SENU-765076 format. One record per residue: residue number from 0; x, y, z of N, C-alpha, C in turn. Coordinates in steps of 0.2 Angstrom, whole numbers. Layout:
   pos    n.c1    n.c2    n.c3   ca.c1   ca.c2   ca.c3    c.c1    c.c2    c.c3
   NUM       X       Y       Z       X       Y       Z       X       Y       Z
...
// end
This chain:
   pos    n.c1    n.c2    n.c3   ca.c1   ca.c2   ca.c3    c.c1    c.c2    c.c3
     0     -45      93      65     -44      93      59     -40      87      61
     1     -39      82      58     -33      76      60     -27      77      56
     2     -23      75      58     -16      77      56     -13      69      54
     3     -10      71      46      -7      64      43       0      62      46
     4       1      56      49       7      55      53      10      48      50
     5       8      46      45      11      40      41      17      43      38
     6      21      39      40      28      40      36      32      47      39
     7      31      47      46      33      52      49      38      49      55
     8      43      53      57      47      52      62      44      54      67
     9      47      50      73      46      54      81      47      60      81
    10      54      63      78      56      68      78      52      74      75
    11      49      70      70      46      76      65      37      77      69
    12      35      71      72      30      72      76      30      76      82
    13      36      76      86      36      80      91      37      86      88
    14      41      88      83      41      95      79      34      97      78
    15      29      94      75      22      96      74      20      99      80
    16      21      94      85      18      94      90      19     102      94
    17      26     102      94      28     109      97      26     116      94
    18      24     116      85      22     120      81      15     121      83
    19      12     116      84       4     116      85       2     121      92
    20       7     119      99       7     123     104       8     130     103
    21      14     131      98      16     138      98      10     141      95
    22       7     139      89       1     142      86      -5     143      90
    23      -6     138      95     -13     138      99     -11     147     104
    24      -4     147     106      -2     153     110      -4     158     105
    25       0     158      99      -1     164      96      -8     166      94
    26     -12     162      94     -20     162      94     -24     165      99
    27     -22     164     105     -24     166     111     -22     173     112
    28     -17     176     110     -16     181     110     -18     188     105
    29     -22     185     101     -26     189      93     -32     191      96
    30     -33     196      94     -40     200      97     -45     194      95
    31     -51     194      99     -56     192      98     -61     193      90
    32     -65     189      86     -66     191      81     -62     190      75
    33     -56     190      75     -51     190      70     -48     183      70
    34     -48     179      63     -45     172      64     -43     171      58
    35     -37     168      57     -33     166      50     -37     159      48
    36     -41     156      51     -44     150      49     -51     151      46
    37     -52     147      40     -57     149      35     -63     145      37
    38     -61     139      41     -67     135      42     -70     137      50
    39     -76     135      49     -78     137      58     -75     132      62
    40     -76     134      69     -72     129      73     -76     122      73
    41     -82     121      72     -87     116      74     -87     112      67
    42     -83     114      62     -85     109      57     -81     103      57
    43     -84      98      54     -80      91      54     -78      88      47
    44     -71      86      46     -72      83      41     -74      75      40
    45     -75      73      34     -78      66      32     -74      63      26
    46     -74      58      26     -70      53      22     -75      48      19
    47     -76      48      12     -80      40      11     -76      38       6
    48     -78      31       5     -73      27       0     -77      25      -5
    49     -75      26     -10     -80      23     -17     -79      15     -18
    50     -85      12     -20     -85       5     -21     -79       3     -22
    51     -77       4     -28     -70       3     -30     -66       2     -25
    52     -62       8     -20     -58       8     -14     -61       4     -11
    53     -67       2      -9     -69      -4      -3     -67      -9      -5
    54     -68     -11     -12     -67     -17     -16     -60     -20     -15
    55     -56     -14     -18     -49     -17     -16     -46     -17     -11
    56     -48     -15      -5     -46     -15       2     -48     -22       3
    57     -55     -25       3     -58     -31       3     -52     -38      -1
    58     -49     -36      -7     -45     -40     -11     -38     -40      -8
    59     -37     -33      -5     -29     -33      -3     -30     -38       5
    60     -34     -37       8     -36     -42      14     -36     -50      14
    61     -38     -51       7     -40     -57       5     -32     -61       2
    62     -29     -56       0     -23     -58      -4     -17     -58       2
    63     -19     -53       7     -13     -55      13     -14     -62      15
    64     -19     -65      16     -20     -72      20     -18     -78      14
    65     -17     -76       9     -14     -82       3      -7     -84       4
    66      -5     -88       4       2     -89       4       5     -87      -4
    67      11     -85      -3      14     -83     -10      17     -90     -13
    68      19     -93     -11      21     -99     -14      17    -106     -11
    69      14    -110     -17      11    -116     -17      15    -122     -15
    70      15    -121      -8      20    -126      -4      19    -134      -5
    71      12    -136      -7      10    -143      -8      14    -144     -16
    72      14    -140     -19      16    -141     -26      24    -139     -27
    73      28    -136     -23      34    -137     -23      36    -143     -19
    74      32    -148     -14      35    -152     -13      34    -159     -17
    75      30    -157     -21      28    -162     -29      33    -162     -32
    76      34    -155     -34      41    -156     -40      48    -157     -36
    77      48    -156     -30      55    -158     -25      56    -165     -26
    78      50    -169     -25      50    -175     -25      50    -180     -31
    79      48    -177     -37      49    -180     -43      56    -179     -44
    80      59    -172     -44      66    -171     -45      70    -177     -41
    81      69    -178     -36      74    -182     -31      72    -189     -34
    82      68    -192     -34      66    -199     -39      68    -199     -45
    83      68    -195     -49      69    -195     -56      64    -196     -59
    84      58    -194     -57      52    -194     -62      49    -188     -63
    85      53    -182     -64      49    -175     -66      51    -176     -73
    86      44    -174     -77      44    -174     -86      44    -167     -87
    87      47    -167     -92      48    -161     -94      47    -159    -102
    88      43    -155    -102      37    -154    -107      42    -148    -112
    89      45    -151    -118      49    -145    -121      45    -140    -124
    90      39    -143    -127      33    -137    -131      32    -132    -126
    91      29    -134    -118      29    -130    -114      33    -125    -113
    92      40    -126    -112      46    -122    -109      47    -119    -116
    93      47    -120    -122      47    -115    -127      41    -109    -128
    94      36    -112    -126      32    -107    -127      31    -101    -121
    95      33    -103    -116      34     -99    -109      41     -94    -112
    96      46     -98    -114      52     -95    -115      49     -88    -122
    97      46     -91    -127      43     -86    -132      38     -80    -128
    98      35     -83    -125      30     -77    -120      33     -72    -117
    99      40     -75    -114      44     -70    -110      47     -63    -113
   100      51     -67    -120      53     -64    -124      49     -59    -127
   101      43     -61    -129      40     -56    -133      36     -51    -128
   102      35     -53    -120      34     -47    -116      37     -43    -115
   103      44     -45    -114      50     -40    -114      51     -36    -118
   104      51     -38    -126      51     -34    -130      46     -28    -130
   105      39     -30    -129      34     -25    -127      36     -20    -123
   106      39     -22    -119      40     -16    -113      46     -12    -114
   107      51     -15    -118      57     -10    -119      54      -6    -126
   108      48      -8    -130      48      -1    -136      43       3    -133
// end
């Protein structure tokens, strides 16, 4: 049976290994026919992912390749600001602020 090692430090892993060796030594001294394990020695564990989990993994891999910031848009806005040609749409700004406030009020409730 595999051991989950995610999130464990090297010290914890070596401690687990030492306990495993001690347990093997204890098992070797037990009389034949008696075992504390409930599963047969030749059993195997299998894991299968649902279609949703597989899709989520594919989406995660795709998102890792997409940049967080649209650098082209940032350059365009920076150039417009430097040249004084950036146009502010007051109605759009007001709507965005109201949507933000509305969303924050919903979360606080």
